[in-house]
N, C-alpha and C positions, 0 to 999 in steps of 0.2 A: 578303330577297334570295333570288331564285329559285335552286333547286338544279338543276344540269345533269343531264340524264338520262344514266344509265350505258349505254354501248354495249357489247354482248356478242353472241356467237353464239347463235342459237337452236338447239335440239336438232336440228331438221331440217337446218339449215345445217351443223352439225357432222357429221351422218351423211352428208350429200352430199360433204363434203370427204374423209371417211374412205373413202367408196366410190370417189372419183376417185383417191386415193392407191393403193388396192388395185388398181384397173384399171391404173394406170401400172406398178406393181410386176409385175403379171401380164404386161404387155407387155415389160418390160425383162428379166425373169428368163431367158426362153429365149435372148435375145440374149447375155446374160452367160454362160450355159452353153455356147453355141456358141463364143464367143470362148475360153473356158477349155479346151474340148475341142480347138479348133484349135491352141492353144498346146501342149497335152499331146501331140497327134499330131506336132507339129513337133519337140518335145523327144525323142519316141520315135524319130523319123527321124534326128535328130542322134546319138542313142545308137548306132544301127546304123551310121551313117557313121564314127563313132569306132572301132567294132569293125572295120569294113572297112579303115580305115587301119592298125589294129593287125595285122590279118591280112597285109596287104601287107608291113609292116615285118618281121613274123615270117618271111614267105617270103623276103624279101631276105636275112635273116641265116641261114636254115636251108635254103634252096632247096626248101622244101616247106611246106604248111600243117600245123598241129599235128594230132595224131590226134583223131578224133572222141571217143574215150576210150581210155586205155591199160589193158590188161588182160593177165593171165597166160594167159588162154585165147587161144592163138595159132593155133588151128585155124580157118581161114576158113569151113569148112563147119559149124562148131559154133554152136548157138543160144545166146543170151545167158543162158539159165537155167543154163549151165555156167560162167559168168564167175566169176573168183576174186578180182578186184581187182588193183591198188589202185583203178582206175577214174577217175583224174583226167581231166577233159574238156578239149576244145579251148579253152574259155573260160578255164580256169585257167592254161593255158600262155601265154595272151595278156596276163596281168596286167602284166608289165614294160612292154609296149608301150602299156598303158592307164594308165600312171603309178600303178600299184598294186604297185610293187616291194616295198614294205614288207609287203604281204600275201603276196606270192609267196615272200618269204624265210622266212616262218613255216611254210610247207608242207613236210612231209617226204613227197616224192613217192613214195618206195618203200613207204610205209604207206597203208592204206586211207583212203578219204574218210570223214569224219564220225566217226571213232573214235580212241581212244587219243590220241597226240600231236597228231593233226589235228582233234580234237573241237572245240576252241575256234575255230581259224581257219576251219573249215567253216561257222561261224555268221555270218561277217562279211558284212554286207549291202553290196553295191557298187552305187552309184546308176546307173552306166552300163549295168548289166544289168537295170534295172527300168523298165518303162513307167509313166509318171506317170498314165496313164488307168486302170491296174489297181489296184483297192483291195485285192487279195489278195496282199500282198507279205511276209507273215509267213514265218518260217522253216518249212521243210517237214519234218514227221516222216516217216520211212521205215520201213515195217513189212515183215517177211518173210512167207512163206506160212503161217507158224504164228501170225500176228498179233502177233509179238514186235517191239517197237521196237528197231531195230538202229542207227539213226543219225538225227540231225537236221541238216539242211543249209540254207544260205541260199538264198533264192528267186532265180529269174531268169525273165524273160519271153522270152529269146532262145535259140533252139535251133538246132543245126547241122542242115543238110539232108542226110538219108541217101539221098535219091533218091525213086523213085516207089513202091517196095515198103514195106510196113510194117517198122518198124525191127527187129522180131523176126526177120524173114526176111532183112533187108538188113544185119544187124549185122556179118557177115564181109566185106562188100564184094565178094561173088562175083557179084552180079546185074549183067547188062549195062546196067541202068538205074540203076546206083549213083550216089549223090551225092558231094559233096566230102568228107563226113565219115562214118566208120563206125569200128568197133572196130579200133584199131591202124593206122588209115589213115595214108598218107604222100602225099597227093595233091599233085602238082606242077601249076603253072599250064599247063605244056605238055601235060598230060593232059586239060585241059578243052578238048577239040576242038570242042565245041558253041559255044565263044566265051565269054569271061568276062562279056560284057555280056548274054548269053542264058542264064546259069546262076545259079540261086539257091544261095547258100551258107549262108544263115541266115534265120530269120524269127521271127515272134511266136507265143507261145501265152499265152492269158489264163489267169490263175490260177483262174478260175471253171470252166474246162474240165478242166484237169489240172495237176498240179504240175510245176515245172521248177526247175533249179538251175544255177548257174555252176560248181559244184564238180566233180561227176563222177557217173558211173554207179555207184550203190551196189550192189555185188555181192550178189545174193540178195534185193534189195529189190523192192518192188512200186511201180508207177506207176499209181494208180487214175484212172478217168475219171469225174470228178464229174458231168459232164453226161449220163452214160448212164442216170441214173435220173429218174423223173418223180414228184414234182418233183426237180430236181437236188439232189444231195447237197452239203451245205455243205463248202467246202474244208477239208482237213486233218482230216476226220472219221476217227477210227480204225476199223480193221476189227473184225469182219466186216461185209459189206454188199455190195449189188449193184454199187457203184462199183468194188469190188475184184474182183468176179466178171468185170467187163469190163476189168480192169487189164492192165498189161504189166509187164515186168521193168525193171531199173535203167537199161538203155540208153535207155529212153523219157524219162528224167529230163533228158537232155542232147541228144537227137536227135528230129527229127520227119520226117515224109514228106508228100508231096503227090502227088495223081494226079487222073485225070479224075473220080473218085468223091469223093475227099476234097479239096474245094475250100476256099479260104480262108474261114474263119468260116461255113461252110455249116451250116445248122440240122440237117440229117441227111445222112449218118449221124453220130451223136454218140457212138458206142460206143467209138471208138478214142481213147486218150489222146494218142497220138503224131501229132497233126495240128497244122496251123497255124491259130490263131484269135487274136482280139484283143477287147478291150472298147471299141474305137473305134466311133464312129458310122459308118455307111456300109457295113456288112456286108463287111468285108475285113480285111486285116492288112498291116503293113509288112514288106518283104522286102529283104534285103541281097543284091546280086548280086556276082559275082566281080570285076567291075571297080571295086567300091567304091561304086557307085550304089545308091540306095534308092528303091523303088517301092511304092506302095500298090496292092495287087491285090485285087479284089473277087470276090465269088461269081459275078459276071456274066462273068468271064473265060472264054474258050473252054476247055472242059475238056481237050481234046487239047493245046492250047498250054501250059496250066499244067503238065500232066504232063511235057511236053518240057522245061520250064524247070528241073525238079528234077534232071535227070541231067547228068553232066559230059561224056558222050560217047555220047549216044543217037542222034545224027545227025539229030535233028528240025529242021525249019525252023520257027522261031518268030518271026513278024514281026507278028502281029495282036494285040498286047497293049499 
């Protein structure tokens, strides 16, 4: 009785099939990555929309936005290197409006951020303050100018807008181009004479550029600029180092600025930690406006327009963005 011939793949056929599968994977992978990034960008936008709703709810209850950060240094002309704490930021005061009342109730606001009775709660990671596109969401160690670790605080990708001047100069809110948030600010909607829909109140910062936190401005702490070195310094690298040479003080942990030179996610200059950046594709970042809307602004925005959007009462006409 004849034996039936066994049917099987030849080696060449198998290699051809493997090659075809590899090509298909190569074609599909970019599409999958694009879909994943689109979803992450939408989630980031939704985070900022929730923060916008919380800001409006806070304003309804208190007739003002929360302070950029609260500090015992009450001299508007004083620089943030004279801050004394406690430092709790605008984002911490929004916790009840963001359904984080349990975290809020654990904070002793009269005491400093990240230390003593507030050490544990300052490490609480809160999803609404984190962009899903950013892989650098670990807790942030904060060092003082002597390289001593003085606090460790939870990460945040969303920073309050201090205006068009660097946050070191704008900390006291005396600049005519001031933003909605600065040290001990009490900004009311009626003061936003440029229009809520034409005023940025918060925006993104990627953890690969510089650290940020929802907790507060750690008095005496440094905010390094990881991207200021070539190659860039790894996030949360302890001092000393060039990233700290280009660093800022604790106010930059919760505030950012933007102007005609410091555009969203611009490659240069990269030396200031207190600017708006993101890890999204498209060379830009998400921004929350005073009316609660969220816009993705890119490096291609008109520089004068972007600078005008950061102030609350600069009198600029901003229509081409």
